[in-house]
KETORMI-789988 format. One record per residue (C-alpha): x, y, z; residue in three letters; residue number from 1. Coordinates in steps of 0.25 Angstrom, whole numbers. Layout:
BEGIN
[atom [X, Y, Z], ALA, NUM] ...
***
This chain:
BEGIN
[atom [636, 348, 508], UNK, 1] [atom [633, 337, 497], UNK, 2] [atom [643, 328, 504], UNK, 3] [atom [637, 331, 518], UNK, 4] [atom [623, 328, 513], UNK, 5] [atom [626, 315, 506], UNK, 6] [atom [634, 311, 519], UNK, 7] [atom [622, 314, 527], UNK, 8] [atom [613, 305, 518], UNK, 9] [atom [623, 294, 519], UNK, 10] [atom [624, 294, 534], UNK, 11] [atom [609, 295, 536], UNK, 12] [atom [605, 282, 542], UNK, 13] [atom [591, 275, 541], UNK, 14] [atom [585, 274, 555], UNK, 15] [atom [582, 259, 552], UNK, 16] [atom [597, 256, 551], UNK, 17] [atom [601, 267, 561], UNK, 18] [atom [592, 263, 573], UNK, 19] [atom [596, 248, 574], UNK, 20] [atom [610, 251, 571], UNK, 21] [atom [611, 261, 582], UNK, 22] [atom [604, 251, 592], UNK, 23] [atom [613, 240, 588], UNK, 24] [atom [626, 248, 589], UNK, 25] [atom [621, 253, 603], UNK, 26] [atom [618, 239, 608], UNK, 27] [atom [631, 233, 602], UNK, 28] [atom [639, 244, 608], UNK, 29] [atom [633, 241, 622], UNK, 30] [atom [635, 226, 620], UNK, 31] [atom [649, 228, 616], UNK, 32] [atom [652, 237, 628], UNK, 33] [atom [646, 228, 638], UNK, 34] [atom [653, 216, 631], UNK, 35] [atom [667, 224, 633], UNK, 36] [atom [664, 227, 648], UNK, 37] [atom [660, 212, 650], UNK, 38] [atom [673, 207, 643], UNK, 39] [atom [682, 217, 651], UNK, 40] [atom [677, 213, 664], UNK, 41] [atom [676, 198, 662], UNK, 42] [atom [691, 198, 657], UNK, 43] [atom [695, 204, 671], UNK, 44] [atom [688, 194, 679], UNK, 45] [atom [690, 181, 672], UNK, 46] [atom [702, 172, 671], UNK, 47] [atom [708, 163, 660], UNK, 48] [atom [699, 151, 663], UNK, 49] [atom [686, 160, 661], UNK, 50] [atom [691, 165, 647], UNK, 51] [atom [682, 154, 639], UNK, 52] [atom [670, 158, 647], UNK, 53] [atom [672, 173, 645], UNK, 54] [atom [674, 171, 630], UNK, 55] [atom [660, 163, 630], UNK, 56] [atom [654, 175, 637], UNK, 57] [atom [660, 185, 627], UNK, 58] [atom [655, 177, 615], UNK, 59] [atom [641, 177, 621], UNK, 60] [atom [642, 192, 624], UNK, 61] [atom [646, 195, 609], UNK, 62] [atom [634, 187, 604], UNK, 63] [atom [625, 195, 614], UNK, 64] [atom [631, 208, 608], UNK, 65] [atom [628, 204, 594], UNK, 66] [atom [614, 199, 598], UNK, 67] [atom [611, 212, 605], UNK, 68] [atom [616, 220, 594], UNK, 69] [atom [607, 212, 584], UNK, 70] [atom [595, 213, 592], UNK, 71] [atom [597, 228, 594], UNK, 72] [atom [598, 230, 579], UNK, 73] [atom [585, 222, 577], UNK, 74] [atom [578, 230, 587], UNK, 75] [atom [584, 243, 581], UNK, 76] [atom [578, 239, 567], UNK, 77] [atom [565, 237, 574], UNK, 78] [atom [565, 250, 581], UNK, 79] [atom [570, 257, 568], UNK, 80] [atom [558, 252, 560], UNK, 81] [atom [549, 255, 572], UNK, 82] [atom [553, 270, 571], UNK, 83] [atom [556, 272, 556], UNK, 84] [atom [543, 265, 551], UNK, 85] [atom [533, 275, 557], UNK, 86] [atom [542, 287, 553], UNK, 87] [atom [543, 281, 539], UNK, 88] [atom [527, 280, 539], UNK, 89] [atom [526, 295, 544], UNK, 90] [atom [536, 299, 533], UNK, 91] [atom [529, 292, 522], UNK, 92] [atom [515, 298, 526], UNK, 93] [atom [521, 312, 528], UNK, 94] [atom [527, 311, 514], UNK, 95] [atom [514, 306, 508], UNK, 96] [atom [506, 317, 515], UNK, 97] [atom [516, 328, 510], UNK, 98] [atom [513, 322, 496], UNK, 99] [atom [498, 325, 498], UNK, 100] [atom [493, 311, 504], UNK, 101] [atom [485, 316, 516], UNK, 102] [atom [479, 302, 519], UNK, 103] [atom [492, 296, 524], UNK, 104] [atom [493, 292, 539], UNK, 105] [atom [503, 284, 547], UNK, 106] [atom [500, 271, 555], UNK, 107] [atom [509, 270, 567], UNK, 108] [atom [504, 261, 578], UNK, 109] [atom [513, 265, 589], UNK, 110] [atom [511, 273, 602], UNK, 111] [atom [525, 279, 602], UNK, 112] [atom [530, 292, 596], UNK, 113] [atom [530, 287, 582], UNK, 114] [atom [516, 283, 584], UNK, 115] [atom [512, 297, 589], UNK, 116] [atom [519, 303, 578], UNK, 117] [atom [511, 295, 568], UNK, 118] [atom [498, 299, 575], UNK, 119] [atom [502, 313, 574], UNK, 120] [atom [505, 312, 559], UNK, 121] [atom [491, 305, 556], UNK, 122] [atom [484, 316, 564], UNK, 123] [atom [492, 327, 556], UNK, 124] [atom [488, 320, 543], UNK, 125] [atom [473, 319, 548], UNK, 126] [atom [473, 334, 552], UNK, 127] [atom [479, 338, 539], UNK, 128] [atom [468, 331, 531], UNK, 129] [atom [457, 337, 540], UNK, 130] [atom [463, 351, 538], UNK, 131] [atom [463, 349, 523], UNK, 132] [atom [449, 344, 523], UNK, 133] [atom [444, 355, 532], UNK, 134] [atom [451, 366, 525], UNK, 135] [atom [445, 362, 511], UNK, 136] [atom [436, 374, 506], UNK, 137] [atom [426, 364, 501], UNK, 138] [atom [418, 353, 508], UNK, 139] [atom [423, 339, 509], UNK, 140] [atom [416, 326, 513], UNK, 141] [atom [423, 312, 512], UNK, 142] [atom [414, 300, 513], UNK, 143] [atom [418, 286, 515], UNK, 144] [atom [414, 274, 506], UNK, 145] [atom [402, 271, 516], UNK, 146] [atom [397, 285, 514], UNK, 147] [atom [401, 290, 527], UNK, 148] [atom [406, 305, 528], UNK, 149] [atom [421, 305, 533], UNK, 150] [atom [425, 319, 531], UNK, 151] [atom [416, 332, 531], UNK, 152] [atom [425, 344, 530], UNK, 153] [atom [423, 358, 536], UNK, 154] [atom [419, 364, 522], UNK, 155] [atom [408, 353, 521], UNK, 156] [atom [403, 357, 534], UNK, 157] [atom [402, 372, 530], UNK, 158] [atom [395, 369, 517], UNK, 159] [atom [385, 358, 521], UNK, 160] [atom [383, 362, 535], UNK, 161] [atom [386, 349, 542], UNK, 162] [atom [396, 346, 553], UNK, 163] [atom [406, 336, 550], UNK, 164] [atom [404, 329, 563], UNK, 165] [atom [389, 327, 559], UNK, 166] [atom [392, 321, 545], UNK, 167] [atom [406, 313, 547], UNK, 168] [atom [403, 298, 548], UNK, 169] [atom [389, 300, 543], UNK, 170] [atom [384, 294, 530], UNK, 171] [atom [384, 304, 519], UNK, 172] [atom [370, 300, 514], UNK, 173] [atom [365, 303, 528], UNK, 174] [atom [371, 317, 528], UNK, 175] [atom [367, 320, 514], UNK, 176] [atom [355, 311, 511], UNK, 177] [atom [350, 309, 497], UNK, 178] [atom [336, 314, 499], UNK, 179] [atom [341, 327, 505], UNK, 180] [atom [344, 340, 499], UNK, 181] [atom [358, 335, 497], UNK, 182] [atom [354, 324, 488], UNK, 183] [atom [364, 329, 477], UNK, 184] [atom [376, 328, 487], UNK, 185] [atom [372, 314, 492], UNK, 186] [atom [370, 309, 478], UNK, 187] [atom [384, 314, 473], UNK, 188] [atom [390, 307, 486], UNK, 189] [atom [383, 294, 483], UNK, 190] [atom [387, 294, 469], UNK, 191] [atom [402, 296, 473], UNK, 192] [atom [401, 286, 484], UNK, 193] [atom [394, 275, 478], UNK, 194] [atom [396, 277, 463], UNK, 195] [atom [409, 283, 463], UNK, 196] [atom [404, 295, 455], UNK, 197] [atom [412, 307, 459], UNK, 198] [atom [407, 322, 456], UNK, 199] [atom [416, 334, 453], UNK, 200] [atom [412, 348, 456], UNK, 201] [atom [397, 345, 455], UNK, 202] [atom [388, 356, 460], UNK, 203] [atom [376, 353, 469], UNK, 204] [atom [368, 359, 480], UNK, 205] [atom [368, 354, 494], UNK, 206] [atom [361, 358, 506], UNK, 207] [atom [367, 361, 520], UNK, 208] [atom [362, 356, 533], UNK, 209] [atom [355, 369, 534], UNK, 210] [atom [348, 368, 520], UNK, 211] [atom [357, 378, 513], UNK, 212] [atom [358, 375, 498], UNK, 213] [atom [373, 375, 495], UNK, 214] [atom [379, 373, 480], UNK, 215] [atom [391, 364, 481], UNK, 216] [atom [401, 359, 471], UNK, 217] [atom [404, 344, 475], UNK, 218] [atom [415, 334, 471], UNK, 219] [atom [416, 320, 475], UNK, 220] [atom [428, 310, 474], UNK, 221] [atom [431, 296, 478], UNK, 222] [atom [440, 293, 489], UNK, 223] [atom [450, 281, 487], UNK, 224] [atom [462, 276, 494], UNK, 225] [atom [475, 272, 487], UNK, 226] [atom [470, 258, 483], UNK, 227] [atom [458, 265, 476], UNK, 228] [atom [448, 260, 487], UNK, 229] [atom [436, 269, 488], UNK, 230] [atom [435, 276, 501], UNK, 231] [atom [424, 286, 499], UNK, 232] [atom [422, 299, 493], UNK, 233] [atom [426, 314, 495], UNK, 234] [atom [416, 325, 493], UNK, 235] [atom [420, 339, 491], UNK, 236] [atom [411, 351, 488], UNK, 237] [atom [412, 366, 488], UNK, 238] [atom [401, 377, 491], UNK, 239] [atom [397, 383, 478], UNK, 240] [atom [388, 393, 485], UNK, 241] [atom [398, 405, 485], UNK, 242] [atom [402, 402, 470], UNK, 243] [atom [387, 401, 466], UNK, 244] [atom [385, 414, 473], UNK, 245] [atom [397, 421, 466], UNK, 246] [atom [392, 416, 453], UNK, 247] [atom [378, 421, 455], UNK, 248] [atom [384, 435, 459], UNK, 249] [atom [391, 435, 446], UNK, 250] [atom [379, 431, 438], UNK, 251] [atom [371, 442, 446], UNK, 252] [atom [382, 452, 443], UNK, 253] [atom [381, 449, 428], UNK, 254] [atom [366, 450, 428], UNK, 255] [atom [367, 463, 436], UNK, 256] [atom [377, 469, 426], UNK, 257] [atom [369, 465, 414], UNK, 258] [atom [356, 470, 420], UNK, 259] [atom [363, 483, 425], UNK, 260] [atom [367, 486, 411], UNK, 261] [atom [353, 484, 406], UNK, 262] [atom [347, 492, 417], UNK, 263] [atom [356, 504, 415], UNK, 264] [atom [352, 504, 400], UNK, 265] [atom [337, 503, 403], UNK, 266] [atom [337, 513, 414], UNK, 267] [atom [344, 524, 406], UNK, 268] [atom [334, 521, 394], UNK, 269] [atom [322, 522, 404], UNK, 270] [atom [327, 534, 412], UNK, 271] [atom [326, 545, 401], UNK, 272] [atom [312, 541, 396], UNK, 273] [atom [307, 541, 410], UNK, 274] [atom [313, 555, 413], UNK, 275] [atom [306, 560, 400], UNK, 276] [atom [292, 553, 404], UNK, 277] [atom [293, 559, 418], UNK, 278] [atom [296, 573, 413], UNK, 279] [atom [285, 573, 403], UNK, 280] [atom [275, 568, 413], UNK, 281] [atom [278, 579, 422], UNK, 282] [atom [277, 589, 411], UNK, 283] [atom [263, 584, 409], UNK, 284] [atom [259, 585, 424], UNK, 285] [atom [262, 600, 423], UNK, 286] [atom [250, 601, 413], UNK, 287] [atom [241, 593, 421], UNK, 288] [atom [232, 597, 432], UNK, 289] [atom [232, 591, 446], UNK, 290] [atom [219, 585, 445], UNK, 291] [atom [221, 579, 431], UNK, 292] [atom [221, 564, 431], UNK, 293] [atom [232, 564, 421], UNK, 294] [atom [241, 570, 431], UNK, 295] [atom [240, 557, 440], UNK, 296] [atom [244, 549, 427], UNK, 297] [atom [257, 557, 426], UNK, 298] [atom [260, 556, 440], UNK, 299] [atom [259, 541, 439], UNK, 300] [atom [269, 542, 427], UNK, 301] [atom [279, 550, 435], UNK, 302] [atom [278, 540, 446], UNK, 303] [atom [281, 529, 437], UNK, 304] [atom [292, 536, 430], UNK, 305] [atom [298, 538, 444], UNK, 306] [atom [297, 524, 447], UNK, 307] [atom [304, 520, 434], UNK, 308] [atom [315, 530, 437], UNK, 309] [atom [317, 523, 450], UNK, 310] [atom [318, 510, 442], UNK, 311] [atom [328, 516, 433], UNK, 312] [atom [336, 521, 444], UNK, 313] [atom [337, 507, 450], UNK, 314] [atom [341, 502, 437], UNK, 315] [atom [352, 512, 436], UNK, 316] [atom [357, 509, 450], UNK, 317] [atom [357, 495, 447], UNK, 318] [atom [365, 497, 434], UNK, 319] [atom [375, 507, 440], UNK, 320] [atom [388, 501, 445], UNK, 321] [atom [387, 502, 460], UNK, 322] [atom [402, 500, 462], UNK, 323] [atom [406, 512, 454], UNK, 324] [atom [414, 522, 461], UNK, 325] [atom [408, 534, 454], UNK, 326] [atom [394, 529, 460], UNK, 327] [atom [398, 524, 474], UNK, 328] [atom [401, 533, 486], UNK, 329] [atom [408, 523, 495], UNK, 330] [atom [411, 528, 509], UNK, 331] [atom [413, 523, 523], UNK, 332] [atom [399, 521, 530], UNK, 333] [atom [392, 514, 541], UNK, 334] [atom [381, 504, 535], UNK, 335] [atom [372, 507, 547], UNK, 336] [atom [371, 521, 543], UNK, 337] [atom [368, 518, 529], UNK, 338] [atom [357, 509, 533], UNK, 339] [atom [351, 520, 543], UNK, 340] [atom [350, 529, 531], UNK, 341] [atom [344, 519, 522], UNK, 342] [atom [333, 516, 533], UNK, 343] [atom [330, 531, 533], UNK, 344] [atom [326, 530, 518], UNK, 345] [atom [318, 517, 520], UNK, 346] [atom [311, 522, 533], UNK, 347] [atom [298, 527, 526], UNK, 348] [atom [296, 514, 519], UNK, 349] [atom [299, 505, 531], UNK, 350] [atom [288, 513, 539], UNK, 351] [atom [278, 512, 527], UNK, 352] [atom [281, 497, 526], UNK, 353] [atom [280, 495, 542], UNK, 354] [atom [294, 489, 542], UNK, 355] [atom [302, 488, 555], UNK, 356] [atom [317, 491, 553], UNK, 357] [atom [327, 486, 563], UNK, 358] [atom [342, 489, 563], UNK, 359] [atom [353, 480, 569], UNK, 360] [atom [366, 488, 566], UNK, 361] [atom [379, 483, 570], UNK, 362] [atom [385, 494, 580], UNK, 363] [atom [400, 493, 574], UNK, 364] [atom [398, 492, 559], UNK, 365] [atom [411, 495, 551], UNK, 366] [atom [410, 506, 540], UNK, 367] [atom [410, 501, 526], UNK, 368] [atom [413, 508, 513], UNK, 369] [atom [400, 510, 505], UNK, 370] [atom [391, 519, 497], UNK, 371] [atom [381, 523, 507], UNK, 372] [atom [370, 527, 496], UNK, 373] [atom [371, 514, 489], UNK, 374] [atom [371, 506, 502], UNK, 375] [atom [358, 514, 506], UNK, 376] [atom [352, 510, 492], UNK, 377] [atom [356, 495, 494], UNK, 378] [atom [350, 495, 508], UNK, 379] [atom [338, 502, 504], UNK, 380] [atom [335, 492, 493], UNK, 381] [atom [336, 481, 503], UNK, 382] [atom [327, 488, 514], UNK, 383] [atom [316, 492, 503], UNK, 384] [atom [317, 477, 499], UNK, 385] [atom [314, 473, 513], UNK, 386] [atom [303, 483, 514], UNK, 387] [atom [296, 477, 502], UNK, 388] [atom [297, 463, 508], UNK, 389] [atom [289, 468, 521], UNK, 390] [atom [280, 478, 514], UNK, 391] [atom [267, 471, 517], UNK, 392] [atom [268, 467, 531], UNK, 393] [atom [280, 475, 536], UNK, 394] [atom [291, 469, 543], UNK, 395] [atom [305, 471, 549], UNK, 396] [atom [318, 475, 543], UNK, 397] [atom [331, 472, 551], UNK, 398] [atom [344, 479, 546], UNK, 399] [atom [357, 474, 552], UNK, 400] [atom [372, 477, 550], UNK, 401] [atom [383, 469, 555], UNK, 402] [atom [398, 468, 553], UNK, 403] [atom [403, 455, 548], UNK, 404] [atom [417, 453, 553], UNK, 405] [atom [420, 440, 545], UNK, 406] [atom [418, 446, 531], UNK, 407] [atom [419, 461, 536], UNK, 408] [atom [406, 466, 530], UNK, 409] [atom [395, 474, 535], UNK, 410] [atom [382, 466, 534], UNK, 411] [atom [369, 473, 533], UNK, 412] [atom [356, 465, 535], UNK, 413] [atom [342, 468, 530], UNK, 414] [atom [332, 458, 536], UNK, 415] [atom [317, 460, 533], UNK, 416] [atom [305, 451, 537], UNK, 417] [atom [298, 452, 524], UNK, 418] [atom [293, 442, 514], UNK, 419] [atom [306, 437, 510], UNK, 420] [atom [312, 433, 497], UNK, 421] [atom [309, 419, 490], UNK, 422] [atom [322, 411, 489], UNK, 423] [atom [320, 409, 474], UNK, 424] [atom [322, 424, 471], UNK, 425] [atom [332, 427, 483], UNK, 426] [atom [344, 425, 474], UNK, 427] [atom [338, 434, 464], UNK, 428] [atom [335, 447, 472], UNK, 429] [atom [347, 454, 468], UNK, 430] [atom [345, 452, 453], UNK, 431] [atom [340, 464, 446], UNK, 432] [atom [325, 466, 444], UNK, 433] [atom [322, 455, 454], UNK, 434] [atom [310, 459, 462], UNK, 435] [atom [297, 454, 468], UNK, 436] [atom [293, 468, 473], UNK, 437] [atom [282, 475, 465], UNK, 438] [atom [287, 488, 459], UNK, 439] [atom [302, 484, 462], UNK, 440] [atom [313, 485, 451], UNK, 441] [atom [321, 473, 457], UNK, 442] [atom [334, 481, 457], UNK, 443] [atom [334, 485, 472], UNK, 444] [atom [341, 473, 477], UNK, 445] [atom [350, 472, 465], UNK, 446] [atom [355, 486, 467], UNK, 447] [atom [357, 483, 482], UNK, 448] [atom [365, 471, 478], UNK, 449] [atom [373, 479, 468], UNK, 450] [atom [376, 490, 479], UNK, 451] [atom [381, 480, 489], UNK, 452] [atom [390, 473, 479], UNK, 453] [atom [396, 486, 475], UNK, 454] [atom [400, 488, 490], UNK, 455] [atom [406, 474, 489], UNK, 456] [atom [396, 468, 498], UNK, 457] [atom [385, 457, 497], UNK, 458] [atom [371, 456, 500], UNK, 459] [atom [364, 443, 504], UNK, 460] [atom [349, 440, 506], UNK, 461] [atom [342, 430, 514], UNK, 462] [atom [327, 428, 514], UNK, 463] [atom [315, 419, 518], UNK, 464] [atom [301, 421, 513], UNK, 465] [atom [291, 427, 523], UNK, 466] [atom [303, 429, 533], UNK, 467] [atom [311, 440, 527], UNK, 468] [atom [324, 444, 520], UNK, 469] [atom [338, 448, 524], UNK, 470] [atom [348, 455, 516], UNK, 471] [atom [362, 456, 520], UNK, 472] [atom [372, 466, 514], UNK, 473] [atom [387, 464, 517], UNK, 474] [atom [396, 476, 515], UNK, 475] [atom [411, 474, 516], UNK, 476] [atom [419, 482, 527], UNK, 477] [atom [432, 481, 519], UNK, 478] [atom [427, 492, 509], UNK, 479] [atom [428, 502, 520], UNK, 480] [atom [438, 513, 515], UNK, 481] [atom [451, 516, 523], UNK, 482] 
***
């Protein structure tokens, strides 16, 4: 096998030699054959006196044979180079691309099959570059040395909200003017483009075309060619909103755990004295006459003790681990039915506050696995919160359910037309003891958040002052037991 392999390598001929040699051999063979026919036929026809003329003709034909062979050899060399040079360029470019250099293209200025192959090769490289750029998880913007946007990938479109077709070939300072909300982004780009000062993983806030505030981590770098000539800059960035949200959830979980432990201790310490106070006051009531003014005082004491007991119960509910198997009774249920039962409990309060309740339930809602009583408590807290926001002038509460096929969750919406929640406290409404309601404990929404989390769901809130608030609870269908 080794001998055969080495033999193949020895007989392998370069096209630059093989093509002209093959053409020369074919032309030489054809000329020799023609020369042979002419010679045989002439010898039959001529006599002795024409021998000298014949010899002159033969000499001339021999010169023509060698001349034709030489010309065909030169033509073969030219043809070989015309074929092999584009192929060598393609091979070299393919080798460089395979090593990671995706900037390579081939320049073949012909209209034949080789030229078509070169154009197809360049199209493939261009498509590969576009695919890599578009498949990046972060945003990517390339800007030439004149400040013109050259590339604006799909992730950049999703994060910032602009369409690539609207910003490519536009000045970056026109798209992100310095006097706008995106002044930080514009300043970083200007520093990199004009002063060659790059940035690495710098955190700033940008605003989308819709005005949404987005935290991003931005990195800028200089774009140069092989001769180190400055061509422009590359801007890459990632949306840190999800990361910031996770960090805030972790901080909130730590705060809730610390406050929960404290609340449990305080609740147990308060509960026993309250029981004693209520019992002793009720004993005093037995010795007082109905018309005795002191009896009204004792009734106030009992009423306030009951209120404190409710606060203690909320503290204990907040401090208790909601995902404990001992305390949870998970079963397959229909969310619409749980909402109907919850509304029965809230019916009296809704009539009293002159609140109209509208229901928009999905007709084909999948079952979920949940604790009905705890979901009822969570929904009731949201509903009572909506009632409080509309207690002065009444209003409308719309409760809707829908199945989200994309993330396979049942989504329950509670949209009220109340006074709304100020933006500066919107992110804090699930924190313990955070309340703007007179007489409230600030634990209702905290407990609701805790219950939803124990069901591996999530709760979102959107609000606009004087227009209303919408709570959306998302519960996964995957928890359904087989």
